[in-house]
N, C-alpha and C positions, 0 to 999 in steps of 0.2 A: 462693099460699102459698110456693112456691119463691123467688119474687122478694122476698117479705118477709124470708125467712130470709137471703138473700144480702145484703139491705140491713142487717140486724142484724149479720151477720158483718163486713161491710165497716166499719160504724160502730164496732164493737168494736175491730177491728184499727187503725183510724185513731186511736182514743183512746189505745192503747198504743204504736203505731208511726206517729206522724203523718207524713204525706207533705206536706212544705212546700216552697215555692218557694226555690230556692237564692239567688235574688236578694234577695227582700224578706221571706221568712219566712211569707208568706201561705199558708193552706191551701186557698185557692180556685183549685185547678188540677186539670187532668185527671190521671188516674193515670199515664199514660205520659210526661207532661211534667215537666221539671225546673224550668221557669220558668212563672210565671203569665202570663196574656195581657197584663197591664199591663207587666210587665218585658220581655216579647218586643216589645211595641210601642215601648218606650222605648229599646231597643238602637239604637245609632247606625249603622245600615246605610249603607255608602258608595254602593252601586249601581255600583261600578267594573267588575264582571265583564263587563258588556256594552259598556263604553266603551273604544274604542281611545284610546291616548295619555292614559290617566287619570293622576292624580298619582303612583301607584306606578310605572307604566311610565316616566314622565318622570324619576323619581328615579334610575333606573338608566341613563338615556341616557348614552352615552359611557363607560360603566363596564363593561357586559357586554351582549352581544347576546341579547335575550330574544324569544321568540315572543309571549308575553303575560304580564301580571302583574296582580294585584289583591289587595286586602285586603277582608275581609268587613265590618269595622267600623272606625270612627274610634276611636282610643284617647284617652280623657280621664281625667286623674287625678281621684280622689275620686268617680268615677261608676261605674255598674254594671259596665261592661266591665272596668275595672281590678280590681274585686272578684272577678269571675269568673275572670280570668286568674291572680290571686293565689291563689284557691282551687285552681286546677289546678296551678300550679307549686310552691306551698309548703305546701299543706294536704292534699295527697294526694287531691284530688277528681278522680280520672280520669273519673268518670261525667259531670261537666259538660264536660270536654274532649271526650269522645266525642260528647256531645249537640251541642256547638257545631260539631264536625267534620261531623256530619250536616247541620247548617244550611248549611255551606259546600258540601257535596256537592250539595245540592238547588239551590243558587245556580248552581253550575257546570254542572249538567245543563241548565239553562235558558239557557246561554250558548254560542253556536256557536263562540266564540273559544277555548274549552277542550274542544271535542268530540273532538279527536284525541289526548288524553292517553292514554298507554299504561301508565304506572305512577306511583306516588307515592313520593317520596324524602323522608323526614323529615330535617330538618337534624340531624346527629348531635351528641350530647353526648360529652364526654370520658368514657371508660369509668368512671373513679373517681367522677365526678360523677353519672353515671347510676346507678351502684351505690348511692351514698349516698341519692339521691332515690328510687330504686326503679323508675324508669321515665323515659322520654324524653317530655316533654309534646308535642313535635312528632309523635312516633309515635302518641300517643293521639289527637291531632286527625286524623292520617291514617287511623287505623282507623275513625273515624266517617265520614270522607269516603268511604272504600273501601266501607263498607256500603251507601252510597247510589249511588255511581258505578259499582260493580262493576269496579273496576280494582285490581290488586295493590299492596300496600305493600312496597317493597324495603328492609327493614331490613338494615343491615349492608353494603349495596352501596357506601356511602361511609362512611368512618370518620374520627373526629377523633383524630389521632395524637399530640396534645400538649395539655396543659392550658394555658389562657390566663388572664391576669389579668382581673379583672372589667372590663367595658366601661363601667361607670358612671363619669361625670366625665371620660371621655376624649373629645377631639374627633375628627373624622372621620379625620384622618391617623394619629393615635395608634391608633385602633381598627383601621385597615387593617394597620398594622405589627404589631399584636397578634395578628392572625388569619391573615395571608396564607399562612403555611406550615403551617396547622393541619390541613388535610384531605388525604386521599388516597383514590383509588378502590380498593376491595377486590374488586369483582366486575364488572369492566369488560365481561365477556362477557354479563352480564345486561342491560347498559345500551345496548350498541351498537345504533345505528339506531332508537332509541326517542325518542318525545316524552315527556320527564320533567317532572313537576311537583314542584319543590322547595318544601317546606312548613315554615313556622315559626310561632311564636305571634305575635310582634310585629316589625314592621320599624321601626327607628329611623334609624340612619345607613345601614343596609344593608350594612355592611362584612363581616359574617359571612356573609350570604347571597351577597354578591359573591365572597368568597374560595372558598366551597364551589362556587358556580356555575362559576367558571373551571376548577376541577378537573374537574367533570362535562363541561364543553364540550371538554375535551381528549380525550374518547372519540369514536371514529369515528362519524360521521353522527348524532350526538345533537342533538336540539332541546330547548331548555330554557325552561320557564315557571316563574313563582314565584307562590305563594299564601300569604298569611298571615292569621291570625285578625284582627289589628288593625294599624292604620297610625298610627304616632306620629311620623313624620318631619316636620321643619319645612320 
């Protein structure tokens, strides 16, 4: 009898407040999931977390000394991962950002290459931009990762001290010139001697991550790794 009542209540709630897949709109998904099994299966996982010298690490060779680097997904325009990132960055869907961050956290827990991470550092936004958006999407991803990995998120440890022009349509040299003076350490005492994981949503040219990473590596005895939700570099 109790089970039947629960089923009736759940069916009624679903009728008025449908729980649908963020990816495809299907209602065939478990209550705690934001994506249906089909969408989860179709996500373009890279498998980079367990691979030394993977394409993300190679992309930073000669630019910045990293302990490890990886991206969870390949980025493809007009595909599901672009839609999910768009929802996170521009539609206020922080829930999907947290959910994808949890996916990243589970991946990193299964990789010995990231087992010594002490803290997560979200790539900072300029304060005015973060205020306008209402959140930093990298911090949202970090919060999901932290929930799984049980390591702290160091918000505000590094700050973006000036606004930069949009990186769209700039080539690598222009992007580097655009961001190289953008970051400074605000809480160096919290970072000294730690293995830090710098986190962002997408790596394209890598110029912004490189600029922020160089500032972090100026801290005493710091080791730096990088993780992004998606990899769009050519």
